[in-house]
N, C-alpha and C positions, 0 to 999 in steps of 0.2 A: 295561366295563373290558378287554374283549378287545383293544381298539385301543391300549391303553397298553403301551408297550414293556416287555418282561420285565425288562430291565436296571433300569428305574426302580423297579419293584416290589421287585426284589432289593435295590436300594440302600436303600429305606426299611426293609425287614426287617432288613438288616444294621445300619443305624443304630440301630434299636430294640434289637437284641441288645447292641450296644456302648454304649448310652446316649449316643450321639452326637446330641444334640438338633438341632444346626444341620443335619446331614445329613438328618435326618428332615424338618425344615421345608422344605428345598429340594426333596426328593423329592415331598412332598405338593403343593408349588406347581407342579411340572412335571406331576404327574398331573392337577391341576385345569386347567392350560392345555390339555393334550391332550384332556381331557374336553370342554372348550369347543370346540376347533378340529375334532376328528375325530368325536366321539360326539355332540356337541350336546346332552348331558344337562346343562342349565345348573343345575338344582337340585343335582344331585350335585357339579357343579363348584364351586358356591358352598360346599357343605359341606367339600369337600377344601381349598379355599382358606382358609376360616376356621380349619380345623384347622392349616394351615400357619402362619397368623398367630399362633395360640396358641403353637405351638412356637417361633416366632421370639421371642415375648415371654418365653420361659423361658431364653433365652441372650443373651449380650451381643454375639454375632457377628451383625450385621445384613446381611452380604453376601448379595446375591440376594433380599432382601426385596421388591424391586421386582416380582419374578415373582408373589409372593403378592398384592400390591396389584393388579396387572394382572388376575390370574385372577379375583379376587372382583369387581372392577369390571366386567369383561366379562360375567360370569355375571349380575350384577344388571342390566346394560344390556339383555341379551337378554330378561330378564323384565320390561322396561319400567319398572324402578325407577330412574329417571334420577337423582334427587337422591342416592340412596345410591351409585350408580355414579360420579357426579361426585366424591363425597368420596374414594373410593379411587383414582380416576384422578389427583386432585390430590396425594394422598400419594405415588403412584408418580412423578409429575412432580418433586416436591420431592426424592425420593431420587435420581433421575437427575441433577438439578442439583447436588446435594451431591457426587456421585461424579464429576462432570465429564463424564458421557456425554451429549453434546449430541444424538446421534442418537436415543437412547431418550427424551430429554426432548421432542424434536419429536414422536415417535410418541405419547407420552402426551398431549401437548397436542392432537394431532389427534383422539384418542379423546374428549377433553373436548368438542371442537367437534362431533363426531358426536352426542354425548349432548344437547348444547344444540339441535342441529338437530332431532332426533327429538322433543324436548320442545316445539319450536315457537319457541324463543328464537333467531331467525335473526340478530338484531343481535349477540348475544354470540358466535354461531357464526362470523360473518364476522370479528369482532375477533380471535378465537383463530386463525383460519386465516391472517390477515394476519401475526400473530406467527410462525406456523410457517414461512411462505414466506420471511420476512425472515431468520430464523435459519438455515434450510436453505441459502439463497443465500450467507450469510456463511461457511458451512462449505465452499463450493466442492464440493458433492456433487450432481452433475447428476441422478442416479437418484432421490435423495431429493426434490429439487426437483420433478421430474416427478410423483412420487407425490402431493405436496401440491397440485399444480395439478389432478390428477384428483379429489381430495377437494373442491377448490373448485368444479369443474365440477358435481359432484353437488349441491352446495349451491345453485347457480344453478338446477338443475332443480327443486329443492324450492320455490323462490320463483317458478317459472314464467317465468324469464328465459332462454328457450331460446337466444337469439342469443349471450349471454355464455357460457352453458354450452357451446355448440358451440366457441367460440373457445378456452376453457380446456381442453376435451378435446384439441384439436389440439396445444396447448402440452404437455399431459401426455403424449400419445403420442410427441411428438418426431419423430424420423425413422422410427419404427416405424409399424405399422398397428394398428388397434383389435383385430384378432383375435390379435395377438401379445402382448396384455396378459393379465391374469388374468380369470377368468370373471366375477367380480363387476363389474369396470369395463366389460367388454364388454357385459354385460346392461344396465347403467345407460345406456351409450351407445345401445344398441338401443331402450331406453325413450324416450330423447330423440328419436331419429329417428321413433319412432311418434307422439309428440306433435307433431312437425313435419310429420306426414302423409307422411313418406318411407318408405312401407310396404315397398317392395321392398328398400331398403337395410337396414331393420330386420330383415326376415325373413332376409336373407343372414347377418347376424351371429348371429341365433338358431340358424341352421343350422350355424354353426361350433362350437356347444357340443356337447361329447361327453358326452351324457347316460348312455351305457352305462358309462363308467368313473368317473362322478362320484359322490362320497360323498353321504350324506344332507343334509349342510349346504348343499352347492352345489345339489343337485338340487331341494330344496324351494324355493329362491329362483328357480331357472330355471323351474320349473313355473308359479309364480304370475306371473312376469314375462312368460312366453310367453302365458299365458292373458289377461293384460291387453292384449296386442297384439290379440287377437281381440275382446276386450271393447270396446276403443277403436273398432274397426271395426264394432261392432254385430253381430258373428257370435257370438251368445250360446251357441248349441248347440255350436260348436267350442270355445269358451272354457271351458265348464263342466267337462269331464273334467280339464282341467289344474288347475283350482281344487280339485276333489274329491281328486285324488291329492296335491296339495300340502298340503291340510288334514290328511290322514292323517299326513304327516311332521311338520307343525307341532304337532299334538296330542301326538305321541310325544316330540318334542324340547323342547316348551315354550318355543319362541322367540316370545314374546308380540308382539314388534314385527311379525314376519311373520304371526303368527296373526291379529292384528287386521286386517292388510291383506287376508289371504285371506278372512276372514269377510265383510268389506265387498264384496269382488269376487264372492263366491258369492251374496250377497243381490242385487247388481245384476244378475247373470246370470239368476237365477230370476225376478226382477221383469221383465227383458226378455223372458223366455219366457212370462210371464203366470202363473207358478206362485207365487201370492202367499203361500200357506202356508209354503213353504220359504223364500221371501224374508223373511217375518216372522221365522221362527225364527233365521236367521243374522244378521239385522239386530239383533234383541234381544240375542243372544249377543255380538255385536261391541260393542254399546253398553254392556253390562254390563262386559265386559273393559276397554274404553277408560275407563269411569268409574272403575274400580278403580285404574288407573295414571295417571289425570288426563291422558290424551292428547287434548287439545282438538280437534285436527284430525280424529281418528277419531270423537270424540263428535259433532262437527259433521256429518260424512258420514253417520253412522248416523241422526241426527235428521232429516236431509233425506230419507233413504230411507224412514224410517218415516212421515214426513208424507205422502209421495207414496202409499205403500201404503194408509194409512188413508183417504186421500182417494179412492182407487180404490173402496174398499168403502163409501164414503158415510158413514164415521164422522168427521164434521166436527170434533167436539170434540177427539178424539184427534189428528186431523190438525193442527188449529190449535195444540194444545199443543206438538207436536213441531216445528211450523213456527216458533213463537216461540223455542223453544230453539235451533233451527237459525240463525235470524236473529241472535240474541245471540252465539252462538259464531262465526258467520261474520264478524261485525264484529270480534270479538276476534282471530280468526286472521288476517283481512285486515290488521288493525292491526300484528300481528307481522310479516306479510309485507312491509308497507309499511316498517316499521323496517328489515327485512332489506334491502330494495331501497335505502333511503337508505344503509345501512351498506355495501352492495355498491358503490354509486356512489362513496362516499368511498374504498373500497378500490381500485377501478379507477383513480381519480384518482391515488392514491399510487403504484400500480404503473406507471401511464403516466409519472408524473414521474420515478420511479426509472429506468425504461427510457430516457427522454429524457436524463437525466443520464449514464447509462452510455454511451449512443450518442455523446453529446457528448464525453465523456471519451475514448472510444476514437478518435473522429475527431481530437481534439486531439493524442493521442499519435501517431497515424499521421502527421499533418501535421508534428509536431515532429521525428519521426524522419526523415521525408523531407527536411525542411529541413536538418537536421544533416548528413545524408549528402551533400547536394548543395552546401551552402554553407560547410561547416566550414573548408575551406582558404581560401576567399575572405574569410570573416569574420576569420580569424586575420591575414591580410595587411592587411586594412583596419584592424583594431585596431592592428597594429604601426605602420602608416604614420600613423595618427591620433595615436598616442602620440608618435612621433618628431616629427611636425609640430607638435604642441602644445608640446612642450618646446623645440623650436628657436624657435618664435614667442615663447614665454614668455621664453627667455633673451635673445632680441633686444630685446624690450621692456624687460627689466630693464637691459640694457646702456644703452639709450637713456635710461631713467629715471635710472640712476646718473650718466651723463654730464651730464644736465640738472641734477641736484642738485649735482654737483661744480661746474658753471659758476655756479650760483646762490650756492653757498658762497664761491667765489672773489670774486664781486662783493660779497658781504656782508663778506668780509675786508677788501677795499679801502675800504669805507665805515666800518668800525669804527675806533675810536681806542683806543689802549692796547695794549701788547705782550701783556698777559695774554689779552685777548680774541682778538688775532690768533693767538697760539699755539694756543688752543683750536680756532679755526676751521681752522687749518692741519692740526692733528691729525685733525680730522674729514675734511678733504679727502684726507689720506693714507689714512684708512680706506676712504673711498669709492673711491679709486684702486686700492687693493688688491682690493676687491670687483670692480671693473671688470676688472682683470687676471685675476682668478680666473675670471670669467665668460667671458673670452676663451679661457682654457685649456679650459673645458668643451666648447665647440664643436669645438676641436681634437681632443679625445679622442673625442667622439661621431663625428667624421669618420672617425677610424681604425677605430672599431668597426663603423661602417656599411660601410666598405670590406671588412672581414673577412666580414661577413654576406653581402655581395654576392658575394664569392668562393665561399662555400659554396653559395649558390643557383645560381650559374653552373656549379658543379662537380656539381650534382645531389646534394649531400650534405644531404638534408632533415633527417636526425636530428641531425647536427652543427650545422646552422643553428638547429634548435629549441633544442638545449642551449645554444648560444652566446647566443641571444636571451634565454633564461631568466636566465643569469648577467648579461647586459648590463642587463636590466631591474632586477635586484637592485642592481647597481652604480649605475645611474642613481638609484634610490630613495635609496641611501645618500648620493649627492652632493646630492640635493635636500634631504634632512634636515639637512645641514650647510651649506647654501648661505647661511644667514643668519649664520653665525659665521666669524670670521677664523681661528679656531684650533679644533683638535679634540684629543682624547686620542691618545696614541701607540697605544693598543689599537685605537681606531677606524681610525687610519691603517693599521695593520698588517692589520686585517680587510679594508679596501678593497684593499690591496696583494695579499693572498692571492687575492682574487676576480679581480683583474686578471690575475695570473699564471696562474690556472686557465683564464681565457679565452684567454690566449696559448698555453698548452700545448694546449688544444683546437684552436686554429686551426692550430698547427704539428704536430698529430697526435702529441703527447707526445714531441717531439724533444729535450726537455731536462727536467731535474729541478731543483727549487729547494728551498732550506731557509732558514728565518728563525730566528735564534737571538738571544735576549735574555739579557744577563748577570743574575746574581742580584741586582744592585743596581738593576736597571731595573724601576720600577713603572709598567707601561704604562698603567694606569688613571688615574694622577695626572699624568703628564707631558704637556705641551701643546705642539703644533707646528702649523704651517699645514697645511691639508688638501692632499693630492696633492703633497706636497713631494718624496717619494722616487720617485714614479711615473715622472717623465721620465727619471731615471737608469736605472731598471730597464728602461724601454722601450728606451733606447739599447742596453743590454746585450743585449736579446733581438733587436732588429731589426738592429743593426749587427755584433753579435758572434756570437750563437748561431744566427741564422737561416741563415747561409751555411756553417755547420759541417757536414761530412759525418757525423762521428761524433756520438754522443749527447752533448749538452751538459749543463752544470750551472751553477747560479747560487746563490750564498750571500749572505745578508744578515745581518751581525752588528752588534748594538747594545750599547753600554756607556755608562755615565754616570759622570763624575768631576767633582766640584765644579760641579754644575749645568750641565755641558756634555755634550751627547749626541754620541757618536762613532758614526757609522754607516758600515760598510765594505760596499760592494757589489762582489762579485768574481765574474767569469765565466771560463770556459775557452774563449772564443770565438776568432775569427780575428785579433783585434787591430785597432787603429785604422788602421794603415798599409794592410793588405790591404782593410779595409772601405772606406777612402777610394778605393782603386784600383778596386774593384768599383763603387762609386757613380759614379766618373767615366766608366766604360764603359757604365753603364746608360742606356738611352734615356729611361726615365721617371725624372726627377730630382725629388726632394722635399726641400724645405727644412724641417728640423725646427725647430719653434718652442718645444718643451717646455723646453729648458735656458735659452733666452733669457728666456722668461716667468718661469721659476722664479727666475732671478738677479734680475730686476727686482722680483719680489715680495719677496724677502729684503732687497733694498736699501731698499725702501719701509718694510718692517717695522723694520729696524735703523737706518735713517738713514745708511747707508754708501754708497760709490760702487759702482754695479753692475759696474764694471770690476774690482773686487777681490772675486772670488767667494768663497763660503764652502766651496768644495769643491776637491779636487785629483783629477786623473785620471792614473793611472800604468799604463804598458804593462808586462806581465809576460812574461819570457823564460825559456827553459830554459837548461841549461848549454851548449847548442850555439848559442845566440843565436836560436832559433826562437820566434816569438810564441806564447804559450800562454794569452793572455787579457788582461783589463783589470781594474784595481781603482780604484774611486772611493771617496774618503774624504770624508765630510761632517762638519762640526763645527757644532753648533747649541747655543746657550745656551737652556736651557729653564727653566720655572718650574713649581712645584707647583700643582695644580688647587685653586682657592679658591672655586669657584662663580661667579666673574666672569671675563670675558676679561682677559688680562694681556699686557703687551708682551713681545716676544721679541728678544733681542740675540744677536749671534754673537761 
């Protein structure tokens, strides 16, 4: 009890005075843990832990009960009462899972694996260790993962698979060295080197152990481990003092796992020295202790040794009796080891598969990132060119198809008899002609947009080009969606018009503002007009009026409906038609605008009127001094309410 901190004892006494049962339970659990870890009095630790569980049972506050479960489980494990220890380890694991503490859950799982290992159930031990490593890796906790691989290496030592044990020790040590880990793992690694007959390396790591400052718990394990080094080499005289000193610690601390190990080593040492009486005494004591806790591998080793000792003395009956027990237990233990090796093989296959998947995933991610960094610009350009080429080819094919169908319909009209049939076919021809004219307008608009994109690229305005491309793709998608209809709602036309004006403002660096107003009597969702009807007039206002203006320009579009007639006024404060014509005549690059001509022909086909009688008027605006201050275009269109079917439009 001298090793238990004074503060813990004070806390328990204060809890008892105050009647604070939960505080008393926690203090008892901490005392039990320290009794296990520092004093190694496992019987006293079990008593304290059970008192703690009784106190927890008297209160509804179960916080920290995992400490009591762990303390009683560890004390029982040290006494080789494996089944009882497993019960409390599982209770602790369940409590950690309920509280969401995954680190404690992994630690309690590892302790279960250790108990199964000491009990000889290697198959179950490997299965639990697999769970521990998978959960630890999912938490992205490198230190915890390394610890679990060291547990795994120790398990491979137990089934005498030294090559795999060496591999997992290296993984567990990571970038560090074996001497930089704790004394227990360093000693187990030294034992592995001894079994691999790497005696110099093993002796080096034993020499790194500071026995002067070690506590009883570490010292008793070091002594028996160092003694086994000499025992393995056949140096029984040197090994014997280590085992004798270790035995004294084992008896005082009642660590039955290490006590059975030490008794067996003492018996082998005395047998090697020819001192049969002492060898008999320790072998029988070890067999009695192993039988009490059902440690089959220790029973097997004791029976083998007794068989050899009795055979030396010529007592063949006793030798035969223990030899038979040894053979039966040997087969049973070998069967457990074989199961463990099968389990380890499956475990390694899973680990190898997981590592391969992880490496493949990392490789794919690296390749993908490299490809993105190197080719993102090229891919964007290729996609853009592909989309443009696809739509141009598609529009060209549609033009050809429309012309072919129109020709076929004209031939069919000539063959048909009856005015009524002729009128139907002529109406169909008109509709096809309207579609053909509209498809002619689409390449015209695409051509203008591509010119704008080209200017941005040549001017190294990548961000503006990207923004313009985004708006252009949206506009093309809207045109595609309405390509099979001769009319759209006024709301859809307005949306396309806003998108077009946003593109022009971006191209001219926000050189003008615009505004679209609809009167209270305008139901844009119900009124139907031809698509891209207003766009050519807006385009003329921007290109011929606002583009050449030095000051900031503005453009207004006002719409009103009276008696099913839509009046649309497009007004700008540009330089006027006269000055625009003068600038155009001086320009080296002359361009013939087809927008107004195509629009006039479309409306003529839709209304059945002469295209020379347009449905719009253009008026030049002047101030009081006779200076040009802009242009106003007035359009009048007869519209119909939306009925779910295409309807005719008249002006």
